[in-house]
C-alpha positions, 0 to 999 in steps of 0.5 A: 344736133337734134338732142342739142335742139331738143333739150334747149327747148324742153328743158326750160319749159320743164324747169321754169314752168311745168314743174313749178306749176305741179309743185304748186298745185300739189301744195294747194291741194287742187290738182283733181279741181284744177282745170288749167293743170289738166289742160296742160297735162292733156296738151303735153300727152297730146304732143307726146303721142303726135311726136311719137307716131309722126316724127319718130323716124326723125329722131336721129339724123342719118349722118357719115361717121364723125370723128371725135374732133368734129363732134367737140368743135361743134359743141364748143362752137354752139357753146360759145355762140350762146355766151354773149361775151365769148361770142367772137372767140366762137370763130376759132372752132368754127373755122377749125370745124370748116377746115376739118371738113375738108380733110382728104377722103380715102380712096376706099375703106375696110372695116372689119366689124365687131361681131364677136366669134365670126367675121363680117367686113365691109369694103367700101368705095365711093358709096358702093359696098362689098360685104364679106360674110355676115357674122353669126346669129343667136337664138335664131333671132339675134343676127349680126348682120341685122344688128351690126352690119346693116345699120353701118350700111344704112347710116353711111347711105351706102349701096350693097353692091356684092356679098360673099359668104366665105362658107357655111359656118354659122358664125359666117353665114348667120345673117342669111334670112336678113339679107334675103329680106333686105336685098332678096339675094341680089348682091349675091348675083356675081360670086355666088349665083344668087345662091348663098350655099353655092361656093364663091366663084373665081371672079375678078371685078372692079368696084369703083377704085378697087379690084376684087379678086376671088381666088380660092376654092379652085377644086372642092376640098372635104374640109368645109373650112378649106372650102372658104372663099379667099378674096384679095382686094387691091386698090390705091394705097394697098391691099387686104386678103381675106381668108375666111376659115381656110386651114394648113392644106388650103394655104399650101395649095394657095402658096404653090398656085399664087406664091408672090401674088398673095402678098397684101398689106393687110391679112384677116388672120384665117380662122380666128387665130386657130392653130390649124392655120397661119402656116409658115409658108403662108405667112411668108407668101402673104408677107403682111404688115397687119394682121387682124383677128376678128373674135370674141373676148372670152373665147371658148376655144382660147383663140388666138392661140398662143403659138400663132400670135408667137409665129406672127411676132416672130415675122414682125407682123402686128396684130389687131384684135377686134375683141380688144379694139372694137371695129376696126377701120383702115382707110386707104389713100393714094399712097398710103393707109391708116388704121384705127380701133374703135376702143382706142380712145376709150378710158375703160378699155386702155385701163382694162388692158393694163390691168390684164 
């Protein structure tokens, strides 16, 4: 919206006044002598500096996520309004835009963020958020929490109430320093006693319309992966089980302890689709409709492993993959849920998948 308004002012100014004036001065060989030109140049420079220093923070509007339909309807309405002969037709997209704003809002939402090889899942309900894992940090400065998760939280105007770090592997806990700078670890108090190195505690809390229950670890295990914090989140319309990097041993203990209580509509595929996880017994107990794999495209570990994808297929569990779909959003309504991937409507990725 800001870009549209600025261009309506700046483009006519540049194309109709400033650029023709420069061309005329050039051909008259009077650039060095022409005081008027230098005055205009000076005023433009002052205006640019003033804008850059004092209005930079307003260059982008913080806005909730907009659908493609909303963006298209908005620009169509503006285009028709600018054309006097078609102005009356603009009422059609304007009314459609207004009616689109009254669409039913989800009771809660889960975003499996696109952080490459690693995990970061944002769970939100009525403006409050739980962040499960921080993603990786590369070269000791490029933090996926700072570059992906935090902008998402801020752009949507969310309050980060809780953070859970599944375990200390760097692809899950890479943004610890940036989290400390953001909230002084206040969001870690409930599940980690404010210390990111602590295993998560068994808790059952409510965040608006969702119930958040950490169910593992119960007893410390020798493997850091098997000490991953497993969290079940339940609300209107369904549930999701977040699993970190648990492997076969932890899965068997979870099945023995919880049995059918593990059941969830959505499963964050353990250990990014590694063959050390997603055992038959575990998948039978969880019995999900959808499995979501969080990984990068060209994985050096060749994830997800073929035998794991075959196992999910044999159980008729549909797999979604951040490496292909980008950020995966699950919106839960009163009695249903809807899933969409960030890249699903991008022609490049459609064609790319066909070539593969």
